[in-house]
N, C-alpha and C positions, 0 to 999 in steps of 0.2 A: 566603821574602823577610819581614823584619820587617813588622810594621806602619806603622812608619816609611819605610820604604821601598816602601811602596803606597800611602800617603799622596802620595809625591814623585812617585811613579808618574803616579797620575791626576791632578796638578798638573800635570805636564809634556806630560800626553796627554787634558786633557781632555774631549776629544769620543767618546773611547774606550769604547765598550760593550762590559762583561765580561760572559761571558755561563757559566753553571754547564756540568758536565761533560755532564749531561742535556740540556740545552737544544740544545749543541753538537751531540749525538750525533743527537738528532733532525732537525737539519738536516742533517748529513751523510747522514743513512740508515748511520752505523757504530755497530757497538759499543764498551765503554765500551773493553775493552784495545786496540783498535786503535784509537782515539782519544787513550790515553795512550802507546801505542809512538808516536805520530805527533808526539806533545809532547816527548816524552822525545829525540827525534831531534831536534828545533828545526824542523818542520815546519808546524806555528801556533804563533800565538805563545800564549802560556799563562802563570798563573803560580800558588803556592799561597796562601791565604790564613793567618791567624795557625794556624787552625784543621786546615791542613794539606788544604782542599777547593781540589780546582785551578777555577781562571778561564778562560775561553778569551775573545781578541779578535774579538766577533763579526765585524770587518773581515774579521779574516784568514780566519775560518769562512768565510764568505760569498767570498773570493778563490779559497778550496782549491775550493769546489765549482764555481766558474766555472771553474777550470780554469787560473787567472792565474798567468802565469811571471814572473819581472824580467828586465827587459833585461838582455842580456851581451854583450861583445865575443867571448867566447870561444866558440870553434866547438861545437858539438853540444850546448848550453845549452837550444837552441830547439827539436830534435828533438821530444820532447815535446807540447808544446804544440800544435806545426805539424800533429802526425800526430792529434792529437783534433781539431784544426778540420776538416781533409780528411775522419776518421771522419763527423764531423758531417753533414757536406756532401753524402756519399753515400746516409748514412741517408736523412736528408731528400729527395733528388732522386727515390728510391723506391725503398721500404723492402721492397716484394715482390721486385722483382728484382735488387736489389744483395744483400740478406741476408734470406732466406725464412724465416730461423731466429729473425728477430729478431719476428715476429709472434707466435712462441709464449710470449715471456715478459710476464708480468704485466706492469700500471705499477709496481705498487708494488715491483717488483724493477728494475727500469729503472730508478726512482728511486735503489734504494740501491743500483746498478751504478757509475753515473754517477760520485759520489765516490770510488770504489775505482779506477775507470778512470781520474781525474785523477790521483792518485796514483798509479799504476801507470805514466802517462806521465811525470812529471815524474821517475819510478825511472830510468827512462832514459837524461835526461841525465846524474844523477849517475853514474849506473853508468859511463857512459863518459868521465867526466872527474874523477873522483875516484879515483885508484887505490888509494889506502889504505885506502877503505873499500866496498870491494866486495864483500868476502864477507857485511858486515853488510846491503848494500843488497840481494844477488842470498837474504837468507833473508827480507827483508821480503817482496819480490815472489814468493816462493816462499807466503807468508802469505797474500797480496793473493790472488793467482790458485786457491789451496784455497777463499777465501772465496765467489772467482766461480764457483769450482766446486760449492759447495754451496749457491748460486742458483740455478744452471742444472739443478741436481738437481733441485731442490724445485719447478721449476717442470716437471718433467717432460719437459726435453729431453733427446735421446739422447746417447750417447757422438758420434756420429756429427755429429749439429747442433752440439754445441759443438766441435768441431774444426773444422768448417766457420766458427764463428761467430770461431774463434783463427786461421783463415788469414787471414778479413775483414782483422781488426784487423793481422795480421803484414805483409800485403801493404801494407796504408797507411802502415804504422811504416817497411817497406825503400824503400820509395819517396820519402819525408820522408828519410829519410836518405843514398839515392843525391844528393837533389837538395842537400841541408847540404855534401855532400860536396864536389859540383861547384861548389858558389857558392864555397864555401872554397879551391875550386884544388888540394887534397891532394892528396899523392905517393901512388903504388902503394901503399908499403910503408904508410902511414898507412891509407890507404881498405882494405889486407887487414885493417889492426890492428881498424879500427872493425865493419869486420864480422865480424869471429872476435866478438869480444866482445858486439856484437849477437844475435848468432846464437845465443852462449852463454846468454844472459839468455831470449830468446825460448824456446828448447828448456827449460830449466827450469821456465818458466811452462806450457807445455804439458804438462809431466811433471807438476805441481803440479795440475791439471785434471784430467789423468787417474788422480789418486791419488782426489782428491775423490772420484769414480765406485767405486773400487774399494771405498773407506770407506762407501758408500751400501750398496752390495751385500754387505758384510762385516754389515752393521746389520739387514738385512733380514730380516725373520720365514721362517724354514723353513719350509715348507709341509708337511703330512703326507701 
């Protein structure tokens, strides 16, 4: 974006606050490569200064932190955000009973995982509705899942506990998808297509988390 275009943008959006890549990463709790990838895919509003530096809309970053989704009349576009709301309610009602693995996470890692979880949830809706982009979306979902797995490994969670955490999220997502399907009164064939797509995405996420554990095992020092 040219300097003139940037000035025009600021004149049209006088209330928008633009923050640096580092500031946006700090707010979201993700690394720079992840945020660049999200920006390139158009998931957060950004532009480049004449010097080539990225600037991000603080409002857009905070919306991503909150897991906000734009309303749409198309079926399944709200599945991700609804599932996140369901998960939060369950964790708040009784963390120790509903998700014993949650107590094993450090607060810092919970904060880091939140934007990753929000982004992964939004990918679910994209994956179900944007057929021509599914391969790209699936690759990003795998990368986020590996980031998740790395944080779980760092916190010392066993692979079993991580699978338990995954099934907790998967159950909430499946229940939300089923409710949306019933609400939209879709046909049996459409419901089967939805289920196949969702299952494939969830399976790939689980496999990517497992890969993080394998990679950590290979990196572990060999004891004499």
